[in-house]
C-alpha positions as CSV (number, residue, x, y, z in Angstrom):
1,X,177.8,-154.7,104.1
2,X,181.3,-155.0,102.9
3,X,183.0,-152.1,101.6
4,X,182.8,-153.2,97.8
5,X,179.1,-154.1,98.1
6,X,178.2,-150.8,99.1
7,X,180.5,-149.1,96.4
8,X,179.0,-151.5,93.6
9,X,175.3,-150.6,94.8
10,X,176.2,-146.5,94.8
11,X,177.7,-147.1,91.3
12,X,174.2,-148.8,89.8
13,X,172.5,-146.0,91.7
14,X,174.3,-143.3,89.5
15,X,173.5,-145.1,86.6
16,X,169.9,-145.7,87.1
17,X,167.3,-143.9,84.5
18,X,163.5,-143.1,85.1
19,X,163.2,-145.6,82.5
20,X,164.8,-148.1,84.6
21,X,162.3,-147.1,87.5
22,X,159.4,-147.1,85.4
23,X,160.1,-150.8,83.6
24,X,160.8,-152.1,87.8
25,X,157.6,-150.7,88.6
26,X,155.2,-151.7,85.7
27,X,156.7,-155.5,85.4
28,X,156.0,-155.4,89.6
29,X,152.6,-154.6,89.0
30,X,151.9,-156.5,85.5
31,X,154.5,-159.6,86.0
32,X,154.4,-159.1,82.0
33,X,157.2,-158.1,79.8
34,X,155.0,-157.6,76.8
35,X,152.5,-155.5,78.8
36,X,155.5,-153.5,80.7
37,X,156.6,-152.6,77.0
38,X,153.2,-151.7,75.7
39,X,152.7,-149.1,78.4
40,X,155.9,-147.6,77.9
41,X,155.4,-147.6,74.2
42,X,158.5,-149.1,73.3
43,X,159.0,-152.8,71.9
44,X,159.2,-155.7,74.1
45,X,163.1,-156.4,73.0
46,X,163.9,-152.6,74.1
47,X,162.2,-153.5,77.6
48,X,164.1,-156.9,77.3
49,X,167.5,-154.7,77.2
50,X,166.4,-152.3,79.9
51,X,165.8,-154.9,82.5
52,X,169.3,-156.6,81.1
53,X,171.0,-153.6,82.2
54,X,169.2,-153.3,85.6
55,X,170.2,-156.7,86.3
56,X,173.6,-156.0,85.3
57,X,174.0,-152.8,86.8
58,X,173.1,-154.5,90.4
59,X,174.7,-157.7,89.7
60,X,171.9,-160.0,90.3
61,X,168.8,-161.4,88.6
62,X,166.0,-159.6,89.6
63,X,163.3,-161.5,87.8
64,X,162.3,-165.2,87.3
65,X,161.5,-165.4,83.8
66,X,158.8,-168.1,84.5
67,X,156.5,-169.2,81.3
68,X,153.6,-167.5,82.2
69,X,155.1,-164.6,84.2
70,X,158.1,-162.4,85.2
71,X,158.2,-163.2,89.2
72,X,160.3,-160.5,91.4
73,X,163.5,-162.2,93.1
74,X,163.6,-161.1,96.8
75,X,165.9,-158.4,95.6
76,X,163.3,-157.8,92.5
77,X,160.8,-157.1,95.4
78,X,162.8,-154.7,97.1
79,X,164.2,-152.8,93.9
80,X,160.2,-152.9,92.9
81,X,158.9,-151.1,95.8
82,X,161.2,-148.8,96.2
83,X,161.1,-147.5,92.5
84,X,157.2,-147.1,92.8
85,X,158.0,-144.7,96.0
86,X,160.9,-142.9,93.9
87,X,157.9,-142.8,90.9
88,X,155.6,-141.4,93.3
89,X,158.0,-138.5,94.7
90,X,159.3,-137.7,91.4
91,X,155.5,-137.4,90.2
92,X,154.8,-135.0,93.3
93,X,158.1,-133.0,92.7
94,X,156.8,-132.3,89.1
95,X,153.5,-130.9,89.8
96,X,154.5,-129.2,92.5
97,X,157.1,-127.6,90.9
98,X,154.9,-126.9,87.9
99,X,152.4,-125.1,90.3
100,X,154.5,-123.2,92.1
101,X,156.0,-122.0,88.8
102,X,152.4,-120.7,87.9
103,X,152.0,-119.1,90.9
104,X,149.9,-121.5,92.6
105,X,150.2,-123.0,96.2
106,X,151.0,-126.4,95.3
107,X,149.5,-129.8,96.4
108,X,148.2,-131.6,99.3
109,X,146.8,-135.4,99.7
110,X,145.1,-136.1,102.6
111,X,144.0,-139.3,103.5
112,X,141.2,-139.9,106.5
113,X,138.7,-142.4,108.0
114,X,135.1,-142.1,107.5
115,X,132.9,-140.8,109.9
116,X,134.1,-138.2,112.7
117,X,137.1,-138.0,111.2
118,X,135.3,-136.6,107.9
119,X,134.0,-133.7,109.8
120,X,137.3,-132.8,111.6
121,X,139.0,-132.9,107.8
122,X,136.1,-130.5,106.4
123,X,136.5,-128.1,109.0
124,X,140.6,-127.9,108.4
125,X,139.9,-127.9,104.7
126,X,137.4,-124.8,105.0
127,X,140.0,-122.7,106.7
128,X,142.9,-124.2,104.9
129,X,141.4,-122.9,101.7
130,X,140.0,-119.5,103.1
131,X,144.1,-119.2,103.7
132,X,145.4,-120.6,100.7
133,X,142.8,-120.1,98.3
134,X,144.4,-122.0,95.6
135,X,146.0,-124.9,96.9
136,X,144.9,-128.1,95.1
137,X,143.7,-131.0,97.9
138,X,143.3,-134.4,97.0
139,X,140.8,-136.1,99.3
140,X,141.1,-139.6,100.1
141,X,138.7,-141.8,102.1
142,X,139.8,-145.7,103.2
143,X,140.4,-147.5,106.3
144,X,143.6,-146.7,108.6
145,X,145.5,-150.1,107.0
146,X,145.0,-148.9,103.6
147,X,145.8,-145.4,104.8
148,X,149.1,-146.4,106.2
149,X,150.3,-148.7,103.6
150,X,149.9,-145.6,100.7
151,X,151.2,-142.9,103.3
152,X,154.4,-145.3,103.9
153,X,154.6,-145.3,99.9
154,X,154.4,-141.7,99.5
155,X,150.8,-141.6,98.0
156,X,149.5,-139.4,100.9
157,X,151.3,-136.5,102.2
158,X,149.3,-136.6,105.8
159,X,146.4,-139.1,106.8
160,X,144.1,-139.0,109.8
161,X,143.4,-141.9,111.4
162,X,144.7,-145.0,113.5
163,X,148.0,-146.7,113.6
164,X,147.4,-150.5,112.8
165,X,150.7,-152.1,113.4
166,X,153.3,-151.9,115.7
167,X,156.4,-150.9,113.1
168,X,154.2,-147.6,112.1
169,X,155.5,-146.1,115.4
170,X,159.3,-146.2,113.9
171,X,157.6,-144.9,110.7
172,X,155.3,-142.7,111.4
173,X,155.1,-139.2,113.7
174,X,151.1,-139.5,115.7
175,X,150.0,-136.9,117.5
176,X,146.4,-137.6,118.9
177,X,143.4,-135.3,117.4
178,X,139.8,-136.9,119.1
179,X,138.3,-139.7,121.0
180,X,135.3,-141.3,118.8
181,X,132.1,-142.3,120.8
182,X,130.1,-144.9,119.4
183,X,126.7,-145.8,119.2
184,X,123.8,-148.1,117.9
185,X,122.0,-146.4,115.3
186,X,118.8,-147.6,113.5
187,X,116.5,-146.1,110.9
188,X,113.7,-143.6,112.4
189,X,111.0,-146.5,111.7
190,X,112.7,-149.3,113.8
191,X,110.0,-151.2,116.2
192,X,113.2,-151.5,118.9
193,X,113.2,-147.4,119.2
194,X,110.1,-147.9,121.3
195,X,112.1,-150.0,123.7
196,X,113.3,-147.9,126.4
197,X,116.1,-149.5,127.6
198,X,118.0,-152.7,126.1
199,X,120.8,-154.7,126.6
200,X,123.7,-155.7,123.7
201,X,122.1,-159.4,124.2
202,X,118.4,-157.9,123.1
203,X,120.0,-157.0,119.6
204,X,121.6,-160.3,118.5
205,X,118.8,-161.8,116.0
206,X,118.6,-158.5,114.0
207,X,120.8,-157.8,110.7
208,X,123.9,-155.2,110.9
209,X,125.6,-153.2,108.9
210,X,129.3,-153.4,110.1
211,X,132.8,-151.8,109.2
212,X,135.2,-154.5,107.4
213,X,137.8,-156.6,109.2
214,X,140.3,-154.9,110.8
215,X,138.7,-151.4,111.2
216,X,138.5,-150.3,114.6
217,X,134.8,-150.2,114.8
218,X,134.7,-153.5,113.5
219,X,137.3,-154.5,116.6
220,X,134.8,-152.3,118.9
221,X,131.6,-154.4,117.8
222,X,133.2,-157.8,117.9
223,X,134.7,-156.9,121.7
224,X,131.0,-155.6,122.8
225,X,129.8,-159.3,121.6
226,X,132.1,-161.3,122.7
227,X,131.9,-159.4,126.2
228,X,128.3,-160.6,126.3
229,X,128.6,-163.9,125.8
230,X,126.8,-163.8,121.8
231,X,127.9,-165.0,118.7
232,X,128.1,-162.8,115.3
233,X,124.4,-162.1,114.0
234,X,122.5,-163.2,111.8
235,X,122.7,-161.1,108.8
236,X,125.4,-158.9,108.1
237,X,126.4,-156.2,105.4
238,X,130.0,-155.1,105.4
239,X,131.0,-151.4,104.2
240,X,132.9,-148.8,105.0
241,X,130.3,-146.3,103.0
242,X,129.1,-143.9,105.6
243,X,126.6,-143.1,102.4
244,X,125.9,-146.5,101.7
245,X,124.8,-147.5,105.7
246,X,122.8,-144.1,106.1
247,X,120.4,-145.6,103.0
248,X,120.5,-148.9,104.3
249,X,119.3,-147.7,107.6
250,X,116.6,-145.6,106.1
251,X,115.3,-148.3,103.9
252,X,115.6,-151.8,106.5
253,X,115.5,-153.0,110.0
254,X,119.1,-153.4,110.0
255,X,121.3,-152.0,112.9
256,X,124.6,-149.9,113.1
257,X,127.4,-149.4,115.0
258,X,128.7,-146.0,114.5
259,X,130.5,-143.0,115.2
260,X,128.1,-140.3,117.0
261,X,129.7,-137.5,116.1
262,X,128.9,-138.4,112.4
263,X,125.0,-139.7,113.3
264,X,124.0,-136.7,115.2
265,X,123.0,-134.6,112.6
266,X,120.8,-137.7,111.0
267,X,118.9,-138.4,114.4
268,X,118.3,-134.4,115.1
269,X,116.9,-134.4,111.6
270,X,114.7,-137.4,112.3
271,X,115.7,-139.7,109.9
272,X,117.5,-141.7,112.2
273,X,117.4,-143.0,116.2
274,X,119.6,-144.3,118.7
275,X,119.1,-147.4,120.2
276,X,119.4,-147.3,124.1
277,X,122.2,-149.7,124.4
278,X,125.0,-149.4,126.7
279,X,128.3,-149.8,124.7
280,X,130.8,-150.3,127.3
281,X,133.9,-150.1,124.9
282,X,135.7,-147.4,123.4
283,X,137.6,-146.4,120.3
284,X,140.9,-145.2,120.7
285,X,141.6,-141.5,119.6
286,X,142.3,-141.2,115.9
287,X,145.5,-139.1,115.4
288,X,147.3,-136.9,112.6
289,X,149.8,-139.3,111.1
290,X,152.7,-138.0,108.8
291,X,156.6,-139.6,108.1
292,X,158.9,-139.2,110.3
293,X,162.5,-137.5,109.2
294,X,161.3,-136.0,106.2
295,X,161.1,-132.6,104.7
296,X,157.4,-130.9,104.7
297,X,155.6,-128.3,102.9
298,X,154.3,-125.2,103.9
299,X,150.8,-126.1,103.3
300,X,151.2,-129.9,105.0
301,X,152.6,-128.2,108.0
302,X,150.1,-125.2,108.3
303,X,147.3,-127.8,107.3
304,X,148.6,-130.3,110.4
305,X,148.8,-127.1,112.6
306,X,144.9,-126.4,111.7
307,X,143.9,-129.7,112.5
308,X,145.2,-129.6,115.8
309,X,143.9,-126.0,116.5
310,X,140.6,-127.1,115.7
311,X,140.6,-130.4,117.9
312,X,141.9,-128.5,120.5
313,X,138.5,-126.6,120.5
314,X,136.3,-129.3,120.0
315,X,137.4,-130.7,122.9
316,X,137.1,-127.4,124.8
317,X,133.5,-127.2,123.4
318,X,132.8,-131.0,124.2
319,X,134.0,-130.4,128.0
320,X,131.5,-127.8,128.6
321,X,128.5,-129.8,127.1
322,X,128.1,-127.0,124.3
323,X,127.5,-130.0,121.8
324,X,129.2,-132.2,119.2
325,X,130.0,-129.6,116.4
326,X,133.5,-128.5,115.1
327,X,134.5,-124.6,115.4
328,X,136.5,-122.6,113.4
329,X,138.5,-119.8,114.2
């Protein structure tokens, strides 16, 4: 970047105010100046003035004024993204400052993938709550691709899942936690439970409950069917929800491919059953993932350390054949 352009950008940053960021974020979301003004509790002419001031500061148009929308330019899209990140960081700072000022232990926002990872996260929360009883924890359950987006946008402090894009290697610090063996599972009433041994080819005519496209479990399912030279099943319900899956398995003759660690307790209690079908592919390990080159809070560092310690204990337990459980020291 030429020196004069760099100086101009720095000069603009010194003039930025909270309302500038707020308008950018709202316009990026609504693409409507009137609606953005209403959200800010100001008049539309006042919002127009704020936007004009912003564009004068940066020396470039940020939005195209079209008949039905305010469409961000390339520079506008960049500005909207960073405005959202800045507002998120400011909100987090405000909340943590107020909590610590009042004698609390701060906030921690944790994103995690369903099933097996949920058990590890639950065990880690149990331990950190014992150590920091006033820590405020927000849990977000979603697929890895969405969690990674929110982590990049600083809406999460830490995620437990899998990187989904090559560029994540440059953005995130990734530490493996545990493997996730998968099993085919059905309701306890399912007629296939009477058969001792099957191949995946025996299951093509049954309806399935699947994780959404783009998830690791869905990819494992598709690779398993493709390796057997099979087309997609006749009936599919897509859901990332473990609770919806449990209800459907118990109420229908559907089949699902699920992490074994998440299903063992339901099989043990007689609600579900495993089909004796070999799954010759495996899921990659899920990991604890944080942003690189960023100062972290003590609570976050402690939570990550707890996750790693519990995962290490579980690996020891698993090697000794003691069963799938999450010990907490």
